[in-house]
N, C-alpha and C positions, 0 to 999 in steps of 0.2 A: 576668723579670730574669735575666741570665746570671750563673751562679755563677763565681767566680774563686778562685784559690788563691794564697796568699802563704806562702812558705817562709822559715824562719829557720834558718840553720846556725850552731850554736855550736861553737867550737873550744876545748875545756876547757884546753888548754895555755896559753891567754891569760888564764885566770881564776885568781885566788888560790884557795887551798884551799877546797873546798865551795861557793864562790860560783857556780859553774856549775850545781850542783844547785839552789841557791836561785833562779837565773834560770829554770830549767825549771819549778820549782814556781810561780813568779810568772806565767810564760807560761800555765801550765795554768789560772790563774784567769780568763783571757780566755774560756774555754769556758763560764763561768757566764752570759755575755751571749748568750743564744740568738738575739737579733736580729742580733748581729754575727758570731758564729761558728756555722756550721752543723755543722762537724765538724773534728776535729783528729787528726793522725796523728804519732806519734813514732817515729823510727828512730834507733837507736844503732849506730855502726859505727866502722871504722878503715880508713884507706887510707894505704899507704906509711908505716905506723907512727904516723900522726896520727889521734887519736881525734876523732870529731865526733858531734854530735847534730843531727838534722834534725827540725824541727817544721813541719808543713804544715797551715795553716788553710784551710778552705773558707768563703767568706763571700759573701753576696748584696750586701754594701756594702763592697767592698774599700778604697775611699777612706777610709771611717770607720775601718776596721780599721787601716789604715796610720797614720792620724792618732793613733789610740789607742796604737799601738806606739811611735810617735815620742815622744809625751808621757810614756808610762810607762817606756820603756826607753832612749831615746837622749838623755837629759837630761844636764846638766853636773854631776850629782852624781858622787861617787866610784864608785857602782855603775853609773851610766849610762856613765861613761867606760870602765869595764871592759867593759861590754856592747858598746859601740861598737868597742872594740879587739879583740874576740874573736868578731865575728859577721859574717855575710853575709846580706842579706835580698833576696829576689827575688820577683817576682810574675809569674804567667803572663800572657801578652799576649793579643791578639785571636785568635791561632791556638794557644792552649794554651802548651806549653813550647817550641814552635818559634820564638816571638818574645818570650821572657821579658824582663822589665824588671829591671835591676839597681838596686835602690833604696838599698842601703847595702852598703859593703864596708869591712872593717877596714883595707885599704890605701888611704890617701887619694889615691893616684895613679890609682886606677881611675875611669874615667868612669862617672858615675851617670846613670840615666834618671829621668824623672818620670812619675808616674801622670797620664794625661790626665783632665781634668775630665769628669764624666759629662754 
């Protein structure tokens, strides 16, 4: 089974105080599901004065990982609304990052892709 990567970029400027840290802490709990998450990498940085946090998960069941993230993070709760308004979620495609899929973007005008069914 081919391993795939799903990356979430959080932009702290869109989160209320300390809620971005709580989002990262909650995302880290996904690592407890070893059948779903094979590995995770966290990168913190800044580009053009804008801070970001990139979390990249490797999974053998990328569709289930995406469904879990949708259920746990992109809901209509106040925390989910904040997560939606401050994140970008992409998945590598059949050719790695050369044909990635944009699954979620904080800008509602961005055209989103869908994961193909296995």
